[in-house]
C-alpha positions in Angstrom: 71.1 16.2 -40.6 69.2 19.5 -41.4 66.3 18.6 -39.1 69.0 18.2 -36.2 70.6 21.7 -37.3 67.1 23.5 -37.4 66.7 21.7 -33.5 70.2 23.1 -32.4 69.8 26.5 -33.9 66.2 27.0 -32.0 67.9 25.6 -28.8 70.6 28.3 -29.3 68.1 31.0 -30.0 66.2 30.2 -27.0 69.3 30.0 -24.6 70.1 33.3 -26.0 66.9 35.0 -25.5 67.4 33.8 -21.6 70.7 35.1 -21.1 69.4 38.4 -22.4 66.4 38.4 -20.1 69.0 37.5 -17.3 71.4 40.4 -17.9 70.8 43.0 -15.1 67.6 41.8 -13.7 66.9 42.3 -10.2 64.7 40.5 -8.0 61.9 42.1 -5.9 63.0 42.1 -2.5 60.6 40.2 0.1 61.7 42.2 2.9 60.1 45.7 2.6 63.1 47.4 4.4 65.1 46.1 1.3 62.9 48.2 -1.0 65.1 51.4 -1.0 68.3 49.4 -1.6 66.8 47.6 -4.3 65.3 50.9 -6.1 68.9 52.4 -5.6 70.3 49.8 -8.1 68.0 51.5 -10.7 69.4 54.8 -11.8 66.0 56.5 -12.7 64.7 55.9 -8.9 68.3 56.0 -7.0 68.5 58.2 -4.4 72.4 57.8 -4.4 74.8 56.3 -6.3 76.2 52.8 -5.4 79.6 51.9 -5.7 82.0 49.1 -5.9 80.5 45.5 -5.8 77.2 46.6 -4.8 76.6 48.9 -8.3 74.3 47.2 -10.6 74.6 46.6 -14.5 72.6 49.5 -15.0 74.7 51.6 -13.1 77.9 50.2 -14.7 76.3 51.2 -18.3 75.7 54.9 -17.0 79.5 55.2 -15.7 80.6 54.0 -19.2 78.5 56.8 -20.7 79.5 59.5 -18.3 83.2 58.3 -19.3 82.4 58.9 -22.9 81.0 62.5 -22.3 83.2 63.6 -19.4 86.1 65.4 -21.2 88.5 64.9 -18.0 87.7 61.1 -17.9 88.2 60.6 -21.4 91.4 62.5 -21.6 92.8 60.4 -18.5 91.4 57.1 -20.2 93.3 58.2 -23.5 96.5 59.1 -21.8 96.4 55.8 -20.1 96.0 54.0 -23.1 99.1 56.1 -24.9 101.0 54.8 -22.0 100.3 51.5 -22.5 101.3 51.4 -26.0 104.4 53.5 -24.8 105.4 50.4 -22.7 104.8 48.1 -25.5 107.8 49.4 -27.2 108.6 51.4 -30.7 106.5 49.6 -32.7 103.6 51.3 -30.8 105.0 54.7 -30.4 103.1 56.2 -33.4 99.8 54.5 -31.7 100.6 56.3 -28.2 101.3 59.7 -30.0 97.5 59.3 -31.6 96.3 58.7 -28.3 98.1 61.7 -26.7 96.9 63.7 -29.3 93.2 62.3 -29.0 93.3 63.2 -25.1 94.8 66.9 -25.6 92.0 67.3 -28.4 89.2 66.2 -25.7 90.3 69.6 -24.2 89.7 68.9 -20.6 90.5 72.0 -19.1 92.9 70.4 -16.5 96.3 72.2 -17.3 98.3 69.8 -15.0 97.0 66.8 -16.9 97.5 68.2 -20.5 101.1 69.2 -19.7 102.0 65.6 -18.3 100.5 64.6 -21.9 102.8 66.9 -23.7 105.9 65.8 -21.8 104.8 61.9 -22.4 105.0 63.1 -26.3 108.0 64.7 -25.7 109.6 61.6 -24.4 108.5 59.7 -27.8 110.3 62.4 -29.6 113.2 61.8 -28.0 113.4 58.2 -28.4 112.5 58.8 -32.2 115.3 61.4 -32.2 112.9 64.0 -33.4 114.8 66.7 -30.8 112.9 69.9 -32.3 109.4 68.4 -31.8 110.3 67.1 -28.5 111.3 70.7 -27.3 108.4 72.2 -28.7 106.0 69.5 -27.0 108.1 70.7 -23.7 107.6 74.6 -24.3 103.7 74.0 -24.6 103.7 71.7 -21.1 105.6 74.5 -19.3 102.6 77.4 -20.9 100.0 75.2 -18.6 102.3 74.0 -16.2 105.5 76.2 -15.3 106.3 73.6 -12.4 106.6 70.5 -14.6 110.1 69.5 -13.8 109.6 66.8 -16.7 109.5 69.3 -19.3 112.7 71.1 -18.1 114.6 67.9 -18.1 113.3 66.4 -21.6 113.7 69.9 -23.0 117.4 70.2 -21.6 118.3 66.5 -23.2 116.7 67.4 -26.6 118.4 70.4 -26.7 121.9 68.9 -25.7 121.1 66.2 -28.5 121.1 69.0 -30.7 123.8 70.9 -29.4 122.1 73.6 -28.3 123.2 73.7 -24.8 123.7 77.3 -24.4 119.9 77.9 -26.1 118.8 75.0 -23.5 120.2 77.0 -20.4 118.7 80.4 -21.5 115.2 78.9 -21.7 115.4 77.1 -18.6 116.6 80.7 -17.0 114.0 82.7 -18.7 111.5 80.3 -17.4 112.6 80.3 -14.0 113.2 83.7 -13.9 109.3 84.2 -14.7 108.7 82.1 -11.7 110.9 84.2 -9.7 109.4 87.4 -10.8 106.1 85.9 -10.2 107.2 85.0 -6.4 108.5 88.4 -5.9 105.2 90.0 -7.1 103.2 87.9 -4.8 105.7 89.4 -2.1 105.4 92.8 -2.9 101.5 92.5 -3.0 101.2 90.6 0.2 103.7 93.4 2.0 101.9 96.2 0.5 98.6 95.0 2.0 100.1 94.6 5.5 101.3 98.2 5.1 97.8 99.4 4.4 96.5 97.5 7.3 99.4 99.0 9.6 98.1 102.2 8.1 94.7 102.0 9.0 95.4 100.6 12.6 97.6 103.7 13.3 94.9 105.9 12.3 92.6 103.7 14.7 90.0 103.0 12.3 87.4 100.4 13.0 87.5 98.1 10.0 86.2 94.6 9.5 88.2 91.9 7.5 85.9 92.7 4.3 87.7 95.8 3.7 90.8 94.2 2.9 89.4 91.6 0.4 87.8 91.8 -2.6 88.1 94.2 -5.8 87.8 97.1 -4.0 90.1 98.0 -1.1 92.3 100.6 0.4 95.5 101.5 -1.1 98.9 103.1 0.4 100.5 105.7 -1.8 104.3 106.5 -1.8 103.8 109.5 0.6 102.0 107.3 3.0 98.6 108.5 2.2 95.5 106.1 2.1 93.2 106.1 -1.0 89.5 104.7 -0.6 86.9 103.4 -2.5 84.0 105.1 -1.4 80.2 104.7 -2.3 77.8 107.8 -1.7 74.1 106.7 -1.6 71.1 108.6 -2.4 68.3 107.0 -0.3 65.5 109.4 -1.6 66.1 107.7 -4.9 67.8 104.4 -4.3 70.6 105.8 -6.2 74.4 105.7 -5.6 77.9 107.1 -7.0 80.9 104.9 -6.7 84.4 106.7 -6.4 87.1 104.2 -7.1 89.9 106.3 -5.5 89.3 109.1 -2.8 92.2 110.5 -1.0 91.9 110.6 2.8 92.8 114.1 3.1 90.2 115.1 0.5 87.4 117.1 1.8 83.8 115.9 0.8 82.9 119.2 -0.5 85.8 118.9 -3.0 84.6 115.1 -4.0 81.0 116.1 -4.3 81.6 119.4 -5.9 83.1 117.5 -9.1 79.8 115.2 -9.0 77.3 118.4 -8.6 79.2 121.0 -10.6 76.9 124.0 -10.7 77.1 124.6 -14.3 76.2 121.2 -15.2 72.1 119.9 -15.1 70.9 117.7 -12.2 71.3 114.4 -12.3 68.3 112.4 -14.3 67.0 111.1 -11.1 67.1 114.8 -9.5 64.2 116.1 -11.6 63.5 119.1 -9.5 67.0 120.0 -9.2 67.3 119.5 -5.2 70.9 118.0 -5.3 73.0 120.6 -5.5 76.1 122.1 -3.7 75.1 124.2 -0.7 72.2 122.3 0.0 73.3 118.6 0.7 73.8 117.2 3.9 75.8 113.8 5.1 75.3 111.1 7.2 76.7 107.9 8.1 75.3 105.2 9.8 76.7 104.1 12.9 76.6 101.7 15.7 74.2 102.8 18.2 71.2 101.5 20.7 69.0 102.0 18.5 68.3 100.6 14.5 69.3 103.0 11.9 71.6 105.2 14.1 73.3 107.9 12.2 76.0 110.8 12.4 76.0 114.0 10.5 79.3 114.4 8.9 80.6 118.2 8.1 80.8 118.6 4.2 84.2 120.5 4.9 86.0 117.9 6.7 87.9 115.6 5.1 87.2 111.7 4.0 89.7 111.0 7.2 87.3 112.6 9.8 84.4 110.8 8.3 85.9 107.6 8.5 86.9 108.0 12.1 83.5 108.9 13.0 82.2 107.9 16.7 81.0 103.9 16.4 81.2 104.1 12.5 82.1 100.6 11.7 83.8 100.3 8.3 82.6 96.9 6.4 84.0 96.5 2.9 83.5 99.8 1.1 82.6 102.7 3.3 79.5 104.4 2.4 77.8 108.0 3.2 74.5 109.0 2.8 73.5 112.1 0.9 70.2 114.2 1.4 69.3 117.5 0.5 67.9 120.1 2.8 65.9 121.4 -0.2 64.0 118.2 -0.3 61.2 117.3 2.1 62.6 113.8 2.0 65.0 114.8 4.8 62.4 115.3 7.6 61.4 111.8 6.7 65.0 110.5 6.7 65.5 112.1 10.1 62.1 110.5 11.6 63.3 107.2 10.4 66.7 107.6 11.6 68.0 108.4 15.3 70.7 111.2 14.8 73.2 111.3 17.3 76.2 114.0 17.9 
């Protein structure tokens, strides 16, 4: 009997080894054209990930490992486990809550998914008559997704059960009011942008679409005047000054006077002190037959005149070049640019 047991044991071990060797084993293809397909089943050498029935055991293992590390996949799987426990009935509610909590702890960053998990928890609390906890879960869900209708409904059910119908109504009205205010603000913003575009059109300024997008763009004040972001460039030193808001009727002289006041030491990059009021020339690059075509801007003119310079295309933030007449660089600048009147 003992000998027979040993023989059976050895046979089982041998069969087990054969099974292990067979798992995931791929046969080298006889046809050279099938080599790429063969290598694609090995994650280390694959050019693209196979799918469905074409997926090898190795790839299935990779996907399983990814599911454990991807927060969103992990949270979704835990939520689904919670749903199954909930469907199993009251005896599994505790397990369902635990799975939902683990899903939230995964911190997947998907606010809509997290809101769904929270309202699922709220439903269990309602079933258990823990109405205060249900209301709390619904409030947390609305912080993540204000459009979650189940959060409103389940908060209402819980509030009614607690005899807090009025409080529930106030809570819902507050959330709806926030939503309505947000919608109104979006409409106001859109209307303001349209008014700016209309004001620019009335001034016959040549503006590209980039002028009205991004963080820095023209704005219209209550008197109907435009305020522009402006970039002053100093090509001699590859330096610049950015003015966040310059009134269209403000002259270049006024603006530069603030930037180069007479009683203040020159800018660190202006070691020779050539850049001072009374010596500054302003140029704007315009569209012309030759590259680097520029026009000279009268420093006494307002910004509006500079923006309407002939052939000047405003692309994004309007920029003007500033060069000093005291600097030898002015001659070099004019030789490298075609100056037109």
